[in-house]
Phi, psi and omega in degrees: 000325180293323181294319179295317178297319178296316180295320177296321179298313181294320183288323187256035170139332183294316180291320179295318179294319180296317179296322177296317178293323180292319178291324175295323178295320177294323179292321179289331182287351180288340180247154180291321181292329184276355184299315178298324177290325179295322179296315181291324178294323176296320178296321177295322177298322176293323179291334177293337180278349177265111179283000000 
């Protein structure tokens, strides 16, 4: 049952949210001021992959 729930989470939004946070993190990392925010945004993206 856990595997089905994990797959549903990834298919219906978890993977899309993680990709969005990762691309936002890359955009923030382009500036010196945005690097601390980029690190935290990357961590949020990793948490999106955990259902």
